[in-house]
C-alpha positions as CSV (number, residue, x, y, z in Angstrom):
1,X,24.0,21.9,28.9
2,X,23.6,21.4,32.6
3,X,26.7,21.1,34.6
4,X,27.2,19.0,37.5
5,X,28.3,21.7,39.9
6,X,26.4,22.4,43.1
7,X,25.6,25.9,41.6
8,X,23.7,27.6,38.9
9,X,26.1,30.5,38.4
10,X,28.4,33.1,39.9
11,X,27.9,36.7,39.9
12,X,30.6,39.0,40.7
13,X,30.2,42.7,41.5
14,X,33.1,44.6,39.8
15,X,34.4,47.7,41.4
16,X,37.7,49.1,42.4
17,X,38.0,48.1,45.8
18,X,37.7,44.4,45.7
19,X,36.9,42.6,42.4
20,X,38.6,44.7,39.9
21,X,37.9,44.4,36.2
22,X,41.2,42.4,35.8
23,X,40.5,40.1,38.8
24,X,36.9,39.7,37.8
25,X,37.9,38.8,34.2
26,X,40.3,36.1,35.5
27,X,37.8,34.6,37.9
28,X,34.9,34.8,35.6
29,X,37.0,33.3,32.6
30,X,38.1,30.3,34.9
31,X,34.4,29.7,35.7
32,X,33.3,29.8,32.2
33,X,36.1,27.3,31.3
34,X,34.4,24.8,33.7
35,X,30.8,25.4,32.3
36,X,29.6,27.6,35.1
37,X,27.5,30.6,33.9
38,X,28.6,33.8,34.8
39,X,26.9,37.0,35.8
40,X,28.2,40.4,36.3
41,X,27.0,43.1,38.8
42,X,27.7,46.0,36.7
43,X,28.4,49.7,37.1
44,X,26.4,49.9,40.1
45,X,28.0,52.6,42.2
46,X,30.4,54.1,39.4
47,X,31.4,53.5,35.8
48,X,33.9,50.5,36.1
49,X,33.5,49.3,32.5
50,X,31.8,46.4,33.8
51,X,29.1,46.2,31.0
52,X,32.1,46.0,28.7
53,X,33.6,43.1,30.7
54,X,30.1,41.3,30.6
55,X,30.2,41.7,26.8
56,X,33.8,40.6,26.4
57,X,33.2,37.3,28.5
58,X,29.8,36.9,27.2
59,X,28.2,36.8,30.6
60,X,24.8,35.7,30.9
61,X,23.8,39.1,32.4
62,X,24.8,42.4,33.7
63,X,22.8,43.6,36.5
64,X,22.0,47.2,37.5
65,X,24.1,49.0,34.8
66,X,23.4,52.4,36.3
67,X,26.5,54.0,35.2
68,X,27.4,51.8,32.2
69,X,28.8,53.7,29.3
70,X,27.4,53.6,25.7
71,X,30.3,51.5,24.4
72,X,29.9,49.3,27.3
73,X,26.2,48.8,26.6
74,X,26.7,48.2,22.8
75,X,29.6,45.6,23.4
76,X,27.4,43.7,26.0
77,X,24.2,43.9,23.6
78,X,26.4,42.6,20.8
79,X,27.2,39.5,23.0
80,X,23.5,38.9,23.8
81,X,24.1,39.8,27.4
82,X,20.9,40.2,29.2
83,X,20.5,43.5,31.1
84,X,18.8,43.0,34.6
85,X,17.2,46.1,35.7
86,X,16.3,46.5,39.5
87,X,13.4,49.1,39.8
88,X,12.6,48.7,43.4
89,X,16.2,49.2,44.3
90,X,16.6,52.3,42.2
91,X,13.0,53.6,43.9
92,X,13.8,52.8,47.2
93,X,17.4,54.0,47.3
94,X,16.7,56.9,45.0
95,X,19.7,56.1,42.8
96,X,20.4,56.9,39.2
97,X,18.2,55.2,36.9
98,X,19.3,52.7,34.4
99,X,20.1,54.3,31.0
100,X,17.0,53.1,29.5
101,X,17.2,55.0,26.4
102,X,20.7,53.7,25.6
103,X,19.5,50.1,26.2
104,X,16.4,50.8,24.0
105,X,18.5,52.4,21.3
106,X,20.9,49.3,21.1
107,X,17.9,46.8,21.3
108,X,19.3,45.3,24.4
109,X,17.8,42.3,25.9
110,X,16.4,43.4,29.2
111,X,14.7,41.6,32.0
112,X,13.2,42.9,35.2
113,X,14.2,41.5,38.8
114,X,13.0,42.1,42.3
115,X,16.4,42.5,43.8
116,X,14.6,41.4,47.1
117,X,16.9,42.7,49.9
118,X,15.8,44.0,53.3
119,X,17.8,46.9,53.0
120,X,17.8,48.0,49.4
121,X,14.6,46.4,48.1
122,X,12.2,45.3,50.9
123,X,9.3,44.0,48.9
124,X,8.0,40.7,47.6
125,X,5.4,42.2,45.6
126,X,6.4,41.7,42.1
127,X,3.4,43.3,40.6
128,X,4.6,46.6,42.4
129,X,8.0,46.0,41.0
130,X,6.6,45.7,37.6
131,X,4.4,48.9,37.9
132,X,7.8,50.8,38.8
133,X,9.6,49.4,35.8
134,X,6.7,50.7,33.8
135,X,6.8,54.2,35.5
136,X,10.8,54.4,35.7
137,X,11.5,52.9,32.1
138,X,8.7,53.9,30.3
139,X,7.9,50.5,29.2
140,X,4.5,49.2,27.8
141,X,2.8,46.4,29.4
142,X,3.8,44.2,26.4
143,X,7.5,45.3,26.8
144,X,7.4,44.4,30.6
145,X,5.6,41.0,29.8
146,X,8.4,40.2,27.2
147,X,11.3,41.4,29.6
148,X,9.8,39.1,32.4
149,X,8.8,36.0,30.5
150,X,10.8,35.6,27.2
151,X,13.9,37.5,28.2
152,X,13.8,36.1,31.7
153,X,13.6,32.5,30.5
154,X,16.3,33.4,27.8
155,X,18.5,34.4,30.8
156,X,18.0,31.4,32.6
157,X,18.7,29.3,29.5
158,X,15.1,27.9,29.4
159,X,14.2,29.8,26.4
160,X,10.5,29.8,26.4
161,X,9.1,31.7,23.4
162,X,6.2,33.4,25.6
163,X,3.1,32.8,27.1
164,X,0.3,30.8,25.3
165,X,-2.2,28.2,25.9
166,X,-0.4,25.0,27.0
167,X,3.2,26.6,27.5
168,X,5.1,26.1,30.5
169,X,5.0,28.8,33.2
170,X,6.0,29.5,36.8
171,X,4.7,32.3,38.6
172,X,5.5,33.1,42.3
């Protein structure tokens, strides 16, 4: 259901120096009560149990998840939270890689994002980002296509079942 608000959703980066888990939970639940989709930037710098929070509140997605625990990934997966991976940021900033083996083990729904930012991900070449995803996460071309098309549309609420002749698709 589309809401009549001026925004598509709200993402909160959970960390101990601002939006703590408790404060984030309060804000995100209030937003959900108003019909606003919620997104969690999870465990990007250190483990903050943000993936667990994403699962608990049934957020649309958990971004980054670089330091998420096995329990957090399981809890978010059970709530059908989409894990949004940012291979260009991982590559460019030389950060810890997302726990892809845990995500695969739990049959997590993953999608791939550019995370375009002039400081942490300075590229608009999505094909390059997909190549990085293949190399960093050991994904097959079919898994990447599924992550971008099917899982990406699920995350956005459009829920296309894939690419086929006559199906709606948008490519930038």
